[in-house]
Structure formats: C-alpha cells, structure tokens
mmCIF entry with sequence, helices, sheets and N, C-alpha, C, O atoms, coordinates in Angstrom:
data_MODEL
# 
_entry.id   MODEL 
# 
_entity.id                         1 
_entity.type                       polymer 
_entity.pdbx_number_of_molecules   1 
# 
_entity_poly.entity_id                      1 
_entity_poly.type                           'polypeptide(L)' 
_entity_poly.nstd_linkage                   no 
_entity_poly.nstd_monomer                   no 
_entity_poly.pdbx_seq_one_letter_code       MARALSDDLRKRVLEAGAAGASARSIAARFGVGISTAIRWLRRERESGERTPRRQ 
_entity_poly.pdbx_seq_one_letter_code_can   MARALSDDLRKRVLEAGAAGASARSIAARFGVGISTAIRWLRRERESGERTPRRQ 
_entity_poly.pdbx_strand_id                 A 
# 
loop_
_entity_poly_seq.entity_id 
_entity_poly_seq.num 
_entity_poly_seq.mon_id 
_entity_poly_seq.hetero 
1 1  MET n 
1 2  ALA n 
1 3  ARG n 
1 4  ALA n 
1 5  LEU n 
1 6  SER n 
1 7  ASP n 
1 8  ASP n 
1 9  LEU n 
1 10 ARG n 
1 11 LYS n 
1 12 ARG n 
1 13 VAL n 
1 14 LEU n 
1 15 GLU n 
1 16 ALA n 
1 17 GLY n 
1 18 ALA n 
1 19 ALA n 
1 20 GLY n 
1 21 ALA n 
1 22 SER n 
1 23 ALA n 
1 24 ARG n 
1 25 SER n 
1 26 ILE n 
1 27 ALA n 
1 28 ALA n 
1 29 ARG n 
1 30 PHE n 
1 31 GLY n 
1 32 VAL n 
1 33 GLY n 
1 34 ILE n 
1 35 SER n 
1 36 THR n 
1 37 ALA n 
1 38 ILE n 
1 39 ARG n 
1 40 TRP n 
1 41 LEU n 
1 42 ARG n 
1 43 ARG n 
1 44 GLU n 
1 45 ARG n 
1 46 GLU n 
1 47 SER n 
1 48 GLY n 
1 49 GLU n 
1 50 ARG n 
1 51 THR n 
1 52 PRO n 
1 53 ARG n 
1 54 ARG n 
1 55 GLN n 
# 
_struct_asym.id          A 
_struct_asym.entity_id   1 
# 
loop_
_struct_conf.conf_type_id 
_struct_conf.id 
_struct_conf.pdbx_PDB_helix_id 
_struct_conf.beg_label_comp_id 
_struct_conf.beg_label_asym_id 
_struct_conf.beg_label_seq_id 
_struct_conf.pdbx_beg_PDB_ins_code 
_struct_conf.end_label_comp_id 
_struct_conf.end_label_asym_id 
_struct_conf.end_label_seq_id 
_struct_conf.pdbx_end_PDB_ins_code 
_struct_conf.beg_auth_comp_id 
_struct_conf.beg_auth_asym_id 
_struct_conf.beg_auth_seq_id 
_struct_conf.end_auth_comp_id 
_struct_conf.end_auth_asym_id 
_struct_conf.end_auth_seq_id 
_struct_conf.pdbx_PDB_helix_class 
_struct_conf.details 
_struct_conf.pdbx_PDB_helix_length 
HELX_P HELX_P1 AA1 ASP A 7  ? ALA A 18 ? ASP A 7  ALA A 18 1 ? 12 
HELX_P HELX_P2 AA2 ALA A 23 ? PHE A 30 ? ALA A 23 PHE A 30 1 ? 8  
HELX_P HELX_P3 AA3 ILE A 34 ? SER A 47 ? ILE A 34 SER A 47 1 ? 14 
# 
_struct_conf_type.id          HELX_P 
_struct_conf_type.criteria    ? 
_struct_conf_type.reference   ? 
# 
loop_
_atom_site.group_PDB 
_atom_site.id 
_atom_site.type_symbol 
_atom_site.label_atom_id 
_atom_site.label_alt_id 
_atom_site.label_comp_id 
_atom_site.label_asym_id 
_atom_site.label_entity_id 
_atom_site.label_seq_id 
_atom_site.pdbx_PDB_ins_code 
_atom_site.Cartn_x 
_atom_site.Cartn_y 
_atom_site.Cartn_z 
_atom_site.occupancy 
_atom_site.B_iso_or_equiv 
_atom_site.pdbx_formal_charge 
_atom_site.auth_seq_id 
_atom_site.auth_comp_id 
_atom_site.auth_asym_id 
_atom_site.auth_atom_id 
_atom_site.pdbx_PDB_model_num 
ATOM 1   N N  . MET A 1 1  ? -1.340 -15.945 -11.587 1.00 0.00 ? 1  MET A N  1 
ATOM 2   C CA . MET A 1 1  ? -0.748 -15.469 -10.359 1.00 0.00 ? 1  MET A CA 1 
ATOM 3   C C  . MET A 1 1  ? -0.478 -13.969 -10.494 1.00 0.00 ? 1  MET A C  1 
ATOM 4   O O  . MET A 1 1  ? -0.062 -13.496 -11.552 1.00 0.00 ? 1  MET A O  1 
ATOM 5   N N  . ALA A 1 2  ? -0.714 -13.247 -9.435  1.00 0.00 ? 2  ALA A N  1 
ATOM 6   C CA . ALA A 1 2  ? -0.517 -11.797 -9.448  1.00 0.00 ? 2  ALA A CA 1 
ATOM 7   C C  . ALA A 1 2  ? 0.971  -11.467 -9.481  1.00 0.00 ? 2  ALA A C  1 
ATOM 8   O O  . ALA A 1 2  ? 1.812  -12.214 -8.981  1.00 0.00 ? 2  ALA A O  1 
ATOM 9   N N  . ARG A 1 3  ? 1.260  -10.336 -10.079 1.00 0.00 ? 3  ARG A N  1 
ATOM 10  C CA . ARG A 1 3  ? 2.663  -9.922  -10.160 1.00 0.00 ? 3  ARG A CA 1 
ATOM 11  C C  . ARG A 1 3  ? 3.066  -9.228  -8.863  1.00 0.00 ? 3  ARG A C  1 
ATOM 12  O O  . ARG A 1 3  ? 2.233  -8.624  -8.187  1.00 0.00 ? 3  ARG A O  1 
ATOM 13  N N  . ALA A 1 4  ? 4.319  -9.317  -8.532  1.00 0.00 ? 4  ALA A N  1 
ATOM 14  C CA . ALA A 1 4  ? 4.834  -8.662  -7.341  1.00 0.00 ? 4  ALA A CA 1 
ATOM 15  C C  . ALA A 1 4  ? 5.035  -7.175  -7.636  1.00 0.00 ? 4  ALA A C  1 
ATOM 16  O O  . ALA A 1 4  ? 5.518  -6.806  -8.706  1.00 0.00 ? 4  ALA A O  1 
ATOM 17  N N  . LEU A 1 5  ? 4.667  -6.348  -6.700  1.00 0.00 ? 5  LEU A N  1 
ATOM 18  C CA . LEU A 1 5  ? 4.852  -4.907  -6.847  1.00 0.00 ? 5  LEU A CA 1 
ATOM 19  C C  . LEU A 1 5  ? 6.130  -4.508  -6.121  1.00 0.00 ? 5  LEU A C  1 
ATOM 20  O O  . LEU A 1 5  ? 6.541  -5.172  -5.170  1.00 0.00 ? 5  LEU A O  1 
ATOM 21  N N  . SER A 1 6  ? 6.748  -3.440  -6.563  1.00 0.00 ? 6  SER A N  1 
ATOM 22  C CA . SER A 1 6  ? 8.055  -3.056  -6.029  1.00 0.00 ? 6  SER A CA 1 
ATOM 23  C C  . SER A 1 6  ? 7.965  -2.516  -4.599  1.00 0.00 ? 6  SER A C  1 
ATOM 24  O O  . SER A 1 6  ? 6.937  -1.989  -4.173  1.00 0.00 ? 6  SER A O  1 
ATOM 25  N N  . ASP A 1 7  ? 9.054  -2.663  -3.893  1.00 0.00 ? 7  ASP A N  1 
ATOM 26  C CA . ASP A 1 7  ? 9.133  -2.145  -2.531  1.00 0.00 ? 7  ASP A CA 1 
ATOM 27  C C  . ASP A 1 7  ? 9.065  -0.622  -2.517  1.00 0.00 ? 7  ASP A C  1 
ATOM 28  O O  . ASP A 1 7  ? 8.545  -0.021  -1.577  1.00 0.00 ? 7  ASP A O  1 
ATOM 29  N N  . ASP A 1 8  ? 9.597  -0.004  -3.574  1.00 0.00 ? 8  ASP A N  1 
ATOM 30  C CA . ASP A 1 8  ? 9.552  1.452   -3.674  1.00 0.00 ? 8  ASP A CA 1 
ATOM 31  C C  . ASP A 1 8  ? 8.106  1.934   -3.796  1.00 0.00 ? 8  ASP A C  1 
ATOM 32  O O  . ASP A 1 8  ? 7.729  2.929   -3.177  1.00 0.00 ? 8  ASP A O  1 
ATOM 33  N N  . LEU A 1 9  ? 7.307  1.239   -4.586  1.00 0.00 ? 9  LEU A N  1 
ATOM 34  C CA . LEU A 1 9  ? 5.904  1.599   -4.737  1.00 0.00 ? 9  LEU A CA 1 
ATOM 35  C C  . LEU A 1 9  ? 5.179  1.462   -3.403  1.00 0.00 ? 9  LEU A C  1 
ATOM 36  O O  . LEU A 1 9  ? 4.405  2.340   -3.021  1.00 0.00 ? 9  LEU A O  1 
ATOM 37  N N  . ARG A 1 10 ? 5.426  0.372   -2.699  1.00 0.00 ? 10 ARG A N  1 
ATOM 38  C CA . ARG A 1 10 ? 4.805  0.155   -1.390  1.00 0.00 ? 10 ARG A CA 1 
ATOM 39  C C  . ARG A 1 10 ? 5.181  1.276   -0.434  1.00 0.00 ? 10 ARG A C  1 
ATOM 40  O O  . ARG A 1 10 ? 4.333  1.773   0.308   1.00 0.00 ? 10 ARG A O  1 
ATOM 41  N N  . LYS A 1 11 ? 6.442  1.674   -0.447  1.00 0.00 ? 11 LYS A N  1 
ATOM 42  C CA . LYS A 1 11 ? 6.908  2.751   0.436   1.00 0.00 ? 11 LYS A CA 1 
ATOM 43  C C  . LYS A 1 11 ? 6.187  4.060   0.125   1.00 0.00 ? 11 LYS A C  1 
ATOM 44  O O  . LYS A 1 11 ? 5.761  4.771   1.036   1.00 0.00 ? 11 LYS A O  1 
ATOM 45  N N  . ARG A 1 12 ? 6.051  4.378   -1.165  1.00 0.00 ? 12 ARG A N  1 
ATOM 46  C CA . ARG A 1 12 ? 5.375  5.617   -1.555  1.00 0.00 ? 12 ARG A CA 1 
ATOM 47  C C  . ARG A 1 12 ? 3.896  5.593   -1.186  1.00 0.00 ? 12 ARG A C  1 
ATOM 48  O O  . ARG A 1 12 ? 3.345  6.608   -0.760  1.00 0.00 ? 12 ARG A O  1 
ATOM 49  N N  . VAL A 1 13 ? 3.254  4.442   -1.347  1.00 0.00 ? 13 VAL A N  1 
ATOM 50  C CA . VAL A 1 13 ? 1.841  4.303   -0.968  1.00 0.00 ? 13 VAL A CA 1 
ATOM 51  C C  . VAL A 1 13 ? 1.679  4.520   0.534   1.00 0.00 ? 13 VAL A C  1 
ATOM 52  O O  . VAL A 1 13 ? 0.782  5.246   0.963   1.00 0.00 ? 13 VAL A O  1 
ATOM 53  N N  . LEU A 1 14 ? 2.536  3.897   1.330   1.00 0.00 ? 14 LEU A N  1 
ATOM 54  C CA . LEU A 1 14 ? 2.430  4.025   2.781   1.00 0.00 ? 14 LEU A CA 1 
ATOM 55  C C  . LEU A 1 14 ? 2.741  5.444   3.251   1.00 0.00 ? 14 LEU A C  1 
ATOM 56  O O  . LEU A 1 14 ? 2.135  5.925   4.208   1.00 0.00 ? 14 LEU A O  1 
ATOM 57  N N  . GLU A 1 15 ? 3.666  6.105   2.597   1.00 0.00 ? 15 GLU A N  1 
ATOM 58  C CA . GLU A 1 15 ? 3.969  7.496   2.959   1.00 0.00 ? 15 GLU A CA 1 
ATOM 59  C C  . GLU A 1 15 ? 2.793  8.412   2.636   1.00 0.00 ? 15 GLU A C  1 
ATOM 60  O O  . GLU A 1 15 ? 2.490  9.330   3.399   1.00 0.00 ? 15 GLU A O  1 
ATOM 61  N N  . ALA A 1 16 ? 2.132  8.163   1.508   1.00 0.00 ? 16 ALA A N  1 
ATOM 62  C CA . ALA A 1 16 ? 0.963  8.959   1.152   1.00 0.00 ? 16 ALA A CA 1 
ATOM 63  C C  . ALA A 1 16 ? -0.169 8.723   2.154   1.00 0.00 ? 16 ALA A C  1 
ATOM 64  O O  . ALA A 1 16 ? -0.899 9.650   2.505   1.00 0.00 ? 16 ALA A O  1 
ATOM 65  N N  . GLY A 1 17 ? -0.308 7.480   2.608   1.00 0.00 ? 17 GLY A N  1 
ATOM 66  C CA . GLY A 1 17 ? -1.321 7.177   3.618   1.00 0.00 ? 17 GLY A CA 1 
ATOM 67  C C  . GLY A 1 17 ? -1.025 7.848   4.943   1.00 0.00 ? 17 GLY A C  1 
ATOM 68  O O  . GLY A 1 17 ? -1.937 8.320   5.622   1.00 0.00 ? 17 GLY A O  1 
ATOM 69  N N  . ALA A 1 18 ? 0.242  7.892   5.315   1.00 0.00 ? 18 ALA A N  1 
ATOM 70  C CA . ALA A 1 18 ? 0.642  8.562   6.553   1.00 0.00 ? 18 ALA A CA 1 
ATOM 71  C C  . ALA A 1 18 ? 0.412  10.065  6.463   1.00 0.00 ? 18 ALA A C  1 
ATOM 72  O O  . ALA A 1 18 ? 0.200  10.725  7.481   1.00 0.00 ? 18 ALA A O  1 
ATOM 73  N N  . ALA A 1 19 ? 0.452  10.608  5.248   1.00 0.00 ? 19 ALA A N  1 
ATOM 74  C CA . ALA A 1 19 ? 0.223  12.037  5.049   1.00 0.00 ? 19 ALA A CA 1 
ATOM 75  C C  . ALA A 1 19 ? -1.260 12.387  5.075   1.00 0.00 ? 19 ALA A C  1 
ATOM 76  O O  . ALA A 1 19 ? -1.620 13.564  5.049   1.00 0.00 ? 19 ALA A O  1 
ATOM 77  N N  . GLY A 1 20 ? -2.130 11.360  5.127   1.00 0.00 ? 20 GLY A N  1 
ATOM 78  C CA . GLY A 1 20 ? -3.554 11.608  5.270   1.00 0.00 ? 20 GLY A CA 1 
ATOM 79  C C  . GLY A 1 20 ? -4.398 11.378  4.036   1.00 0.00 ? 20 GLY A C  1 
ATOM 80  O O  . GLY A 1 20 ? -5.601 11.640  4.061   1.00 0.00 ? 20 GLY A O  1 
ATOM 81  N N  . ALA A 1 21 ? -3.806 10.896  2.956   1.00 0.00 ? 21 ALA A N  1 
ATOM 82  C CA . ALA A 1 21 ? -4.581 10.639  1.738   1.00 0.00 ? 21 ALA A CA 1 
ATOM 83  C C  . ALA A 1 21 ? -5.459 9.404   1.919   1.00 0.00 ? 21 ALA A C  1 
ATOM 84  O O  . ALA A 1 21 ? -5.115 8.501   2.682   1.00 0.00 ? 21 ALA A O  1 
ATOM 85  N N  . SER A 1 22 ? -6.578 9.364   1.226   1.00 0.00 ? 22 SER A N  1 
ATOM 86  C CA . SER A 1 22 ? -7.477 8.213   1.310   1.00 0.00 ? 22 SER A CA 1 
ATOM 87  C C  . SER A 1 22 ? -6.930 7.059   0.477   1.00 0.00 ? 22 SER A C  1 
ATOM 88  O O  . SER A 1 22 ? -6.146 7.268   -0.449  1.00 0.00 ? 22 SER A O  1 
ATOM 89  N N  . ALA A 1 23 ? -7.346 5.853   0.809   1.00 0.00 ? 23 ALA A N  1 
ATOM 90  C CA . ALA A 1 23 ? -6.886 4.671   0.086   1.00 0.00 ? 23 ALA A CA 1 
ATOM 91  C C  . ALA A 1 23 ? -7.311 4.735   -1.379  1.00 0.00 ? 23 ALA A C  1 
ATOM 92  O O  . ALA A 1 23 ? -6.548 4.337   -2.260  1.00 0.00 ? 23 ALA A O  1 
ATOM 93  N N  . ARG A 1 24 ? -8.506 5.226   -1.646  1.00 0.00 ? 24 ARG A N  1 
ATOM 94  C CA . ARG A 1 24 ? -8.985 5.319   -3.030  1.00 0.00 ? 24 ARG A CA 1 
ATOM 95  C C  . ARG A 1 24 ? -8.148 6.298   -3.850  1.00 0.00 ? 24 ARG A C  1 
ATOM 96  O O  . ARG A 1 24 ? -7.807 6.016   -4.999  1.00 0.00 ? 24 ARG A O  1 
ATOM 97  N N  . SER A 1 25 ? -7.819 7.444   -3.262  1.00 0.00 ? 25 SER A N  1 
ATOM 98  C CA . SER A 1 25 ? -7.017 8.417   -4.005  1.00 0.00 ? 25 SER A CA 1 
ATOM 99  C C  . SER A 1 25 ? -5.587 7.916   -4.208  1.00 0.00 ? 25 SER A C  1 
ATOM 100 O O  . SER A 1 25 ? -4.976 8.172   -5.245  1.00 0.00 ? 25 SER A O  1 
ATOM 101 N N  . ILE A 1 26 ? -5.058 7.205   -3.216  1.00 0.00 ? 26 ILE A N  1 
ATOM 102 C CA . ILE A 1 26 ? -3.717 6.618   -3.333  1.00 0.00 ? 26 ILE A CA 1 
ATOM 103 C C  . ILE A 1 26 ? -3.697 5.580   -4.452  1.00 0.00 ? 26 ILE A C  1 
ATOM 104 O O  . ILE A 1 26 ? -2.768 5.546   -5.259  1.00 0.00 ? 26 ILE A O  1 
ATOM 105 N N  . ALA A 1 27 ? -4.730 4.730   -4.497  1.00 0.00 ? 27 ALA A N  1 
ATOM 106 C CA . ALA A 1 27 ? -4.803 3.692   -5.518  1.00 0.00 ? 27 ALA A CA 1 
ATOM 107 C C  . ALA A 1 27 ? -4.829 4.309   -6.913  1.00 0.00 ? 27 ALA A C  1 
ATOM 108 O O  . ALA A 1 27 ? -4.144 3.832   -7.817  1.00 0.00 ? 27 ALA A O  1 
ATOM 109 N N  . ALA A 1 28 ? -5.607 5.356   -7.086  1.00 0.00 ? 28 ALA A N  1 
ATOM 110 C CA . ALA A 1 28 ? -5.684 6.009   -8.395  1.00 0.00 ? 28 ALA A CA 1 
ATOM 111 C C  . ALA A 1 28 ? -4.361 6.690   -8.748  1.00 0.00 ? 28 ALA A C  1 
ATOM 112 O O  . ALA A 1 28 ? -3.912 6.639   -9.893  1.00 0.00 ? 28 ALA A O  1 
ATOM 113 N N  . ARG A 1 29 ? -3.757 7.315   -7.772  1.00 0.00 ? 29 ARG A N  1 
ATOM 114 C CA . ARG A 1 29 ? -2.511 8.052   -8.013  1.00 0.00 ? 29 ARG A CA 1 
ATOM 115 C C  . ARG A 1 29 ? -1.360 7.143   -8.416  1.00 0.00 ? 29 ARG A C  1 
ATOM 116 O O  . ARG A 1 29 ? -0.593 7.474   -9.321  1.00 0.00 ? 29 ARG A O  1 
ATOM 117 N N  . PHE A 1 30 ? -1.232 5.990   -7.745  1.00 0.00 ? 30 PHE A N  1 
ATOM 118 C CA . PHE A 1 30 ? -0.089 5.109   -7.977  1.00 0.00 ? 30 PHE A CA 1 
ATOM 119 C C  . PHE A 1 30 ? -0.401 3.907   -8.860  1.00 0.00 ? 30 PHE A C  1 
ATOM 120 O O  . PHE A 1 30 ? 0.490  3.110   -9.153  1.00 0.00 ? 30 PHE A O  1 
ATOM 121 N N  . GLY A 1 31 ? -1.652 3.765   -9.287  1.00 0.00 ? 31 GLY A N  1 
ATOM 122 C CA . GLY A 1 31 ? -2.007 2.690   -10.207 1.00 0.00 ? 31 GLY A CA 1 
ATOM 123 C C  . GLY A 1 31 ? -2.034 1.310   -9.584  1.00 0.00 ? 31 GLY A C  1 
ATOM 124 O O  . GLY A 1 31 ? -1.694 0.325   -10.239 1.00 0.00 ? 31 GLY A O  1 
ATOM 125 N N  . VAL A 1 32 ? -2.435 1.229   -8.326  1.00 0.00 ? 32 VAL A N  1 
ATOM 126 C CA . VAL A 1 32 ? -2.606 -0.063  -7.663  1.00 0.00 ? 32 VAL A CA 1 
ATOM 127 C C  . VAL A 1 32 ? -4.091 -0.255  -7.393  1.00 0.00 ? 32 VAL A C  1 
ATOM 128 O O  . VAL A 1 32 ? -4.869 0.696   -7.475  1.00 0.00 ? 32 VAL A O  1 
ATOM 129 N N  . GLY A 1 33 ? -4.479 -1.465  -7.075  1.00 0.00 ? 33 GLY A N  1 
ATOM 130 C CA . GLY A 1 33 ? -5.871 -1.733  -6.756  1.00 0.00 ? 33 GLY A CA 1 
ATOM 131 C C  . GLY A 1 33 ? -6.270 -1.095  -5.432  1.00 0.00 ? 33 GLY A C  1 
ATOM 132 O O  . GLY A 1 33 ? -5.450 -0.921  -4.531  1.00 0.00 ? 33 GLY A O  1 
ATOM 133 N N  . ILE A 1 34 ? -7.557 -0.751  -5.338  1.00 0.00 ? 34 ILE A N  1 
ATOM 134 C CA . ILE A 1 34 ? -8.054 -0.152  -4.102  1.00 0.00 ? 34 ILE A CA 1 
ATOM 135 C C  . ILE A 1 34 ? -7.864 -1.114  -2.937  1.00 0.00 ? 34 ILE A C  1 
ATOM 136 O O  . ILE A 1 34 ? -7.438 -0.707  -1.856  1.00 0.00 ? 34 ILE A O  1 
ATOM 137 N N  . SER A 1 35 ? -8.174 -2.374  -3.150  1.00 0.00 ? 35 SER A N  1 
ATOM 138 C CA . SER A 1 35 ? -8.036 -3.350  -2.069  1.00 0.00 ? 35 SER A CA 1 
ATOM 139 C C  . SER A 1 35 ? -6.577 -3.522  -1.657  1.00 0.00 ? 35 SER A C  1 
ATOM 140 O O  . SER A 1 35 ? -6.291 -3.770  -0.486  1.00 0.00 ? 35 SER A O  1 
ATOM 141 N N  . THR A 1 36 ? -5.658 -3.394  -2.604  1.00 0.00 ? 36 THR A N  1 
ATOM 142 C CA . THR A 1 36 ? -4.233 -3.479  -2.286  1.00 0.00 ? 36 THR A CA 1 
ATOM 143 C C  . THR A 1 36 ? -3.824 -2.331  -1.388  1.00 0.00 ? 36 THR A C  1 
ATOM 144 O O  . THR A 1 36 ? -3.144 -2.537  -0.382  1.00 0.00 ? 36 THR A O  1 
ATOM 145 N N  . ALA A 1 37 ? -4.236 -1.113  -1.746  1.00 0.00 ? 37 ALA A N  1 
ATOM 146 C CA . ALA A 1 37 ? -3.905 0.055   -0.932  1.00 0.00 ? 37 ALA A CA 1 
ATOM 147 C C  . ALA A 1 37 ? -4.504 -0.079  0.467   1.00 0.00 ? 37 ALA A C  1 
ATOM 148 O O  . ALA A 1 37 ? -3.845 0.234   1.458   1.00 0.00 ? 37 ALA A O  1 
ATOM 149 N N  . ILE A 1 38 ? -5.743 -0.541  0.547   1.00 0.00 ? 38 ILE A N  1 
ATOM 150 C CA . ILE A 1 38 ? -6.402 -0.714  1.844   1.00 0.00 ? 38 ILE A CA 1 
ATOM 151 C C  . ILE A 1 38 ? -5.653 -1.729  2.691   1.00 0.00 ? 38 ILE A C  1 
ATOM 152 O O  . ILE A 1 38 ? -5.402 -1.492  3.873   1.00 0.00 ? 38 ILE A O  1 
ATOM 153 N N  . ARG A 1 39 ? -5.292 -2.864  2.089   1.00 0.00 ? 39 ARG A N  1 
ATOM 154 C CA . ARG A 1 39 ? -4.582 -3.910  2.846   1.00 0.00 ? 39 ARG A CA 1 
ATOM 155 C C  . ARG A 1 39 ? -3.232 -3.426  3.342   1.00 0.00 ? 39 ARG A C  1 
ATOM 156 O O  . ARG A 1 39 ? -2.879 -3.653  4.500   1.00 0.00 ? 39 ARG A O  1 
ATOM 157 N N  . TRP A 1 40 ? -2.473 -2.762  2.478   1.00 0.00 ? 40 TRP A N  1 
ATOM 158 C CA . TRP A 1 40 ? -1.155 -2.266  2.881   1.00 0.00 ? 40 TRP A CA 1 
ATOM 159 C C  . TRP A 1 40 ? -1.273 -1.259  4.012   1.00 0.00 ? 40 TRP A C  1 
ATOM 160 O O  . TRP A 1 40 ? -0.517 -1.323  4.982   1.00 0.00 ? 40 TRP A O  1 
ATOM 161 N N  . LEU A 1 41 ? -2.220 -0.323  3.897   1.00 0.00 ? 41 LEU A N  1 
ATOM 162 C CA . LEU A 1 41 ? -2.383 0.703   4.929   1.00 0.00 ? 41 LEU A CA 1 
ATOM 163 C C  . LEU A 1 41 ? -2.863 0.092   6.244   1.00 0.00 ? 41 LEU A C  1 
ATOM 164 O O  . LEU A 1 41 ? -2.389 0.474   7.314   1.00 0.00 ? 41 LEU A O  1 
ATOM 165 N N  . ARG A 1 42 ? -3.798 -0.854  6.170   1.00 0.00 ? 42 ARG A N  1 
ATOM 166 C CA . ARG A 1 42 ? -4.302 -1.503  7.378   1.00 0.00 ? 42 ARG A CA 1 
ATOM 167 C C  . ARG A 1 42 ? -3.196 -2.304  8.068   1.00 0.00 ? 42 ARG A C  1 
ATOM 168 O O  . ARG A 1 42 ? -3.059 -2.266  9.291   1.00 0.00 ? 42 ARG A O  1 
ATOM 169 N N  . ARG A 1 43 ? -2.418 -3.021  7.273   1.00 0.00 ? 43 ARG A N  1 
ATOM 170 C CA . ARG A 1 43 ? -1.348 -3.846  7.851   1.00 0.00 ? 43 ARG A CA 1 
ATOM 171 C C  . ARG A 1 43 ? -0.313 -2.978  8.566   1.00 0.00 ? 43 ARG A C  1 
ATOM 172 O O  . ARG A 1 43 ? 0.157  -3.336  9.646   1.00 0.00 ? 43 ARG A O  1 
ATOM 173 N N  . GLU A 1 44 ? 0.039  -1.845  7.972   1.00 0.00 ? 44 GLU A N  1 
ATOM 174 C CA . GLU A 1 44 ? 0.998  -0.964  8.626   1.00 0.00 ? 44 GLU A CA 1 
ATOM 175 C C  . GLU A 1 44 ? 0.395  -0.358  9.902   1.00 0.00 ? 44 GLU A C  1 
ATOM 176 O O  . GLU A 1 44 ? 1.068  -0.258  10.928  1.00 0.00 ? 44 GLU A O  1 
ATOM 177 N N  . ARG A 1 45 ? -0.860 0.038   9.826   1.00 0.00 ? 45 ARG A N  1 
ATOM 178 C CA . ARG A 1 45 ? -1.517 0.650   10.975  1.00 0.00 ? 45 ARG A CA 1 
ATOM 179 C C  . ARG A 1 45 ? -1.651 -0.344  12.140  1.00 0.00 ? 45 ARG A C  1 
ATOM 180 O O  . ARG A 1 45 ? -1.418 0.023   13.291  1.00 0.00 ? 45 ARG A O  1 
ATOM 181 N N  . GLU A 1 46 ? -2.024 -1.598  11.848  1.00 0.00 ? 46 GLU A N  1 
ATOM 182 C CA . GLU A 1 46 ? -2.281 -2.573  12.901  1.00 0.00 ? 46 GLU A CA 1 
ATOM 183 C C  . GLU A 1 46 ? -1.020 -3.215  13.466  1.00 0.00 ? 46 GLU A C  1 
ATOM 184 O O  . GLU A 1 46 ? -0.930 -3.437  14.673  1.00 0.00 ? 46 GLU A O  1 
ATOM 185 N N  . SER A 1 47 ? -0.043 -3.515  12.607  1.00 0.00 ? 47 SER A N  1 
ATOM 186 C CA . SER A 1 47 ? 1.128  -4.240  13.094  1.00 0.00 ? 47 SER A CA 1 
ATOM 187 C C  . SER A 1 47 ? 2.438  -3.501  12.899  1.00 0.00 ? 47 SER A C  1 
ATOM 188 O O  . SER A 1 47 ? 3.469  -3.916  13.428  1.00 0.00 ? 47 SER A O  1 
ATOM 189 N N  . GLY A 1 48 ? 2.411  -2.409  12.144  1.00 0.00 ? 48 GLY A N  1 
ATOM 190 C CA . GLY A 1 48 ? 3.632  -1.655  11.895  1.00 0.00 ? 48 GLY A CA 1 
ATOM 191 C C  . GLY A 1 48 ? 4.531  -2.238  10.826  1.00 0.00 ? 48 GLY A C  1 
ATOM 192 O O  . GLY A 1 48 ? 5.627  -1.728  10.590  1.00 0.00 ? 48 GLY A O  1 
ATOM 193 N N  . GLU A 1 49 ? 4.076  -3.314  10.167  1.00 0.00 ? 49 GLU A N  1 
ATOM 194 C CA . GLU A 1 49 ? 4.888  -3.978  9.142   1.00 0.00 ? 49 GLU A CA 1 
ATOM 195 C C  . GLU A 1 49 ? 4.774  -3.242  7.810   1.00 0.00 ? 49 GLU A C  1 
ATOM 196 O O  . GLU A 1 49 ? 3.678  -2.901  7.365   1.00 0.00 ? 49 GLU A O  1 
ATOM 197 N N  . ARG A 1 50 ? 5.925  -3.004  7.184   1.00 0.00 ? 50 ARG A N  1 
ATOM 198 C CA . ARG A 1 50 ? 5.956  -2.345  5.889   1.00 0.00 ? 50 ARG A CA 1 
ATOM 199 C C  . ARG A 1 50 ? 6.505  -3.258  4.798   1.00 0.00 ? 50 ARG A C  1 
ATOM 200 O O  . ARG A 1 50 ? 6.531  -2.877  3.628   1.00 0.00 ? 50 ARG A O  1 
ATOM 201 N N  . THR A 1 51 ? 6.936  -4.442  5.165   1.00 0.00 ? 51 THR A N  1 
ATOM 202 C CA . THR A 1 51 ? 7.526  -5.368  4.193   1.00 0.00 ? 51 THR A CA 1 
ATOM 203 C C  . THR A 1 51 ? 6.469  -6.307  3.635   1.00 0.00 ? 51 THR A C  1 
ATOM 204 O O  . THR A 1 51 ? 5.479  -6.594  4.307   1.00 0.00 ? 51 THR A O  1 
ATOM 205 N N  . PRO A 1 52 ? 6.670  -6.793  2.400   1.00 0.00 ? 52 PRO A N  1 
ATOM 206 C CA . PRO A 1 52 ? 5.686  -7.722  1.829   1.00 0.00 ? 52 PRO A CA 1 
ATOM 207 C C  . PRO A 1 52 ? 5.761  -9.088  2.481   1.00 0.00 ? 52 PRO A C  1 
ATOM 208 O O  . PRO A 1 52 ? 6.793  -9.496  3.013   1.00 0.00 ? 52 PRO A O  1 
ATOM 209 N N  . ARG A 1 53 ? 4.647  -9.773  2.423   1.00 0.00 ? 53 ARG A N  1 
ATOM 210 C CA . ARG A 1 53 ? 4.617  -11.162 2.906   1.00 0.00 ? 53 ARG A CA 1 
ATOM 211 C C  . ARG A 1 53 ? 5.123  -12.076 1.805   1.00 0.00 ? 53 ARG A C  1 
ATOM 212 O O  . ARG A 1 53 ? 5.217  -11.670 0.647   1.00 0.00 ? 53 ARG A O  1 
ATOM 213 N N  . ARG A 1 54 ? 5.444  -13.297 2.163   1.00 0.00 ? 54 ARG A N  1 
ATOM 214 C CA . ARG A 1 54 ? 5.895  -14.273 1.179   1.00 0.00 ? 54 ARG A CA 1 
ATOM 215 C C  . ARG A 1 54 ? 4.770  -14.622 0.229   1.00 0.00 ? 54 ARG A C  1 
ATOM 216 O O  . ARG A 1 54 ? 3.605  -14.650 0.624   1.00 0.00 ? 54 ARG A O  1 
ATOM 217 N N  . GLN A 1 55 ? 5.108  -14.888 -1.017  1.00 0.00 ? 55 GLN A N  1 
ATOM 218 C CA . GLN A 1 55 ? 4.098  -15.326 -1.983  1.00 0.00 ? 55 GLN A CA 1 
ATOM 219 C C  . GLN A 1 55 ? 3.996  -16.832 -1.987  1.00 0.00 ? 55 GLN A C  1 
ATOM 220 O O  . GLN A 1 55 ? 3.198  -17.395 -2.736  1.00 0.00 ? 55 GLN A O  1 
# 
C-alpha cells in the first residue's frame, strides 16, 4: 500500500502549479511521482479540491 503524503507537501505542490511550473518539474523538485503531481494539479483545476481523498 502506498504511503500517505503530508498535507504540507500537497499545498506546496499546488502552489508551485499555480505559479506556472510544469508537473514534471514540480515532481522532481518535491520528490513526488509525476503522475501524483499531475493528478493533484488536475483535481484542483477541475474541481477546486485541495484535500486528499480517503484511502
């Protein structure tokens, strides 16, 4: 099972995305998977949600 990532990390990733950084550069900068960064950014863009879903 995947480990849960911190809310602070998610907040920093989303702020970097709002500043215009690419998902790939964000993933490398913060040490998360590219697909994770893409999913988080897409979810915020489409629904405005910044909180994690239930595991």
